[in-house]
N, C-alpha and C positions, 0 to 999 in steps of 0.2 A: 426780616426775612426770614424765610423757612429755613429750618438746620439743614445743612448740605444733604444728609442721608434723606431727607424727604423731597428733594428737588426731582423734578421728572425724570433727568438722566439716571439718577440714582436707582429710581423705582424701575426705568428700563433695565438697567443694569442688574439689578436683583432678579428679575423675572428672567433675564437670559441665563444667570447663573442657576436659577432653578431649573430651568428647561434643560440645560446642559447636564446638570447633575441626574435629572431624571431618565435623560438618555443613557448616560453612564451605568446608572444602575440597571437600565434595560438590558444594555450590552452585558453586563455582569451577569445577570440571570440567563441571558441567551448562551453565554460561556458555559455556564453550570449546566444547561440543558444539552449542550454539546458533549459535556463530559458525562453526562447519564447515557447518552447514545453511545459514545465510544466504550464505556464500560460493558453496556450490554452487547454490543457488537463483539467485544474481546471474549465475553463469557460464552456467547454462542459458537465462536471460532474456536476456542479452548475446547469445548465440549465435542465438536467436530473431529478435531484432531485426535481428541483421547478415545473417541468410539471406536470399537472393533472394524478393523478392514472389511471391505464387501467388494465383489467383483464390480469392474466399473461398469460393464454393460448394465448390470442390475441398477446400480447407483443412477445410470443416465436415463434409465426407463422410468424409474420411480421419481425422478425429478420433474417429468412431464414437461420439458422445455425450460424449468426454470433452473438454469445452470449455476446461478448465484447461490442457490441453496447447497451446493456441491462444494464450494471454495473450502479449502482445509481438511475436506473429508477423505480419509485413508483409504485407498482404493487396491485392489489386485487386477492385474493383467497377466494375460498369458501370451506367450510368441517367442518370436526370435528377433534378435537385433539385426537392423539393417544398417551397417555403418557405411554403406555406399551413399545414404542419403542424409547423412550426420550434416549439421550446420552449427555455427558457432555464433553466440551472443556477445557482443563487444561491450566493453566498459563494466566488467564485473571485478570487485575487489575482495580479495580473501588475505587477511591479516595484512592489511595496508599494501598488498602487492597487487597489481592491475594483470587483468587476465581475460579470460571468457568463460562463458557457461558452455557446456559440450550438450547438444540436443540430439537424440539419438531416436529413430522411430522404432517402436516394437510392433512387429507384424504377427498377427493372430493367424489362426488356421484357416479362417474364412477369408483371409485377405484384407481385413480391416486393420487398421494401425492406430497407434497412439504415440504422440510425441512424449519423450521423457528426458527432463532435465537430470543429467547424470553428475553434474557437479562443475567445480571450478578446475580450470587448466591455466598455465601461465602463458603469457604472450609468445613464447617462443613455440607454442604448438598452435600454429595458425593455420594449418592446412588440413581440413578433413579429407577422408577419414584419418583420425588421430590415432596412429599406431601405437604410440606411447601411451595410450590411454584405453586398453581393450576393455570391451564391455564384460561385465561380470557374466558368469555362465547362467543360463536359465535353467533354474531347478523346477520347482513345483509352480512358482508364481513370481511375479516381481511386483514390489510393493512400493507406493508412493502417496503422496498427499496431492489432492487435486488442485491445481491453479487454473484461473480463468484466462482466455487468451489476451494479450496486451495488445492495446490499440495506440496508435502514435496520439501524442498530445498536440494541441493546437500549433505549437511552434517546434514540434519534434522533428527530426530529420526523417526524410521519406526514403523508401528501400529504392534502389535502382531497378530498371526493368531487366528483365530476363532471370536466368538462374544464376543464383549467387550462393556463396557458401558463408558469409559473415552478414547477420542480422543485427539492426538495432534493438529488437524486442521480440520477444516469441508471440509473432503473430500467426497463430495455426493456420488461417484462411491464406495468408501469404506463404508460409512454407509449403501449405498443402497444395499450392498452385504449381509446384514444381517436383511432386513426388507422384510415384505412378500409382498410388491408392488411395482411397478415402481416409481421412484421418478423423479420430473423436474430435468433438467441439471443444474439448478442454485438453490439457496436457497434465503431466504427472511430475512432480520433483522426488527423485529417488530417495528412499531412506534405506538405512542400514547401517553398518559397522565398517570400521578399515581407515588406514591412513594412506593409502596408495592414490595415485591419481586415476580418476579425477576426484578433488576433495568435494564430500558431500556438501550440500547446501544445509545450513542450520535451519531449523523450524523457526516460523516466525516467533518474536517475543510478543505475547498477549498482555504483558504486565505493562507495557508502554500504554499510559492514558493519553499521552498528548500534552500540550501546552495549555489546554483548557481551564483548568483551575489557575494556574498564575495568571492567565489572562483575566479571569473573573476578578481575581484579587486586584489586579491593576485597575480595572474599571471601577471598582468599588473605592478603591483609595483615590482616584481621580476625584469621584464623586464627593467624598469627604474633603479632600483638600480645597476643592472648589468652594464648598459651601462654608466650611471653617474659616477659610482665609477671607472670604467676602464678609463674613460675619464680624470678625476682628476689624477689618478695614471699616467698615460702617459704624463700628463702636468708637473707633479711633477720630473718624470724622464727626460723629456726633458729640465727642467731647470738644470739638474745636469751636471757637468762638464763630458767630455768623457773621458773613462779611457785610 
């Protein structure tokens, strides 16, 4: 009779192992390509955040509708804070403590406005306008980095109808539906110094490359383990006497 490893079932098993190993290797290289994309995106975002700030209206005009090109870009806006239209964003954590992000419109002389994330406040400050977190004085300009409007994920909670004070996300269009002026299509996250409330939001960490490298190593490891394991199993079977 044929040696065990030359029997059709072993040939089929070997083919399956090779196909699986090839799939694992392909997945590993796919994760490496994702890593390259993540590194490139981080480099672009880091360069934007490091660039000199520019007036927001100039940035919006230069983007020509491509708002994604403005994310993390530092911008300057002028105006007056309108605390009467403040809203809160729930489920925000600072140093392990739950609270809100405080969103206040900054209204320009022409009546246009931009939402500004002024930072974190504790859960006890749950009624805007938040008197315990007065807005900073408007000097020559207010500076922040640009953030795109946030949208509801597929399973995310929907905002209730009508005028509300607490939101699940910074949805510029939804917040804009209850304020008496037109909002910029993006919002700003305030930058500056100080340890008073609201606690300023930390800039994003562009050194985080995600789990892609670890996943790639895992997929390559699965391929090696499968092929090597099958090889030694086949050799052991080859050394056994034929039935």
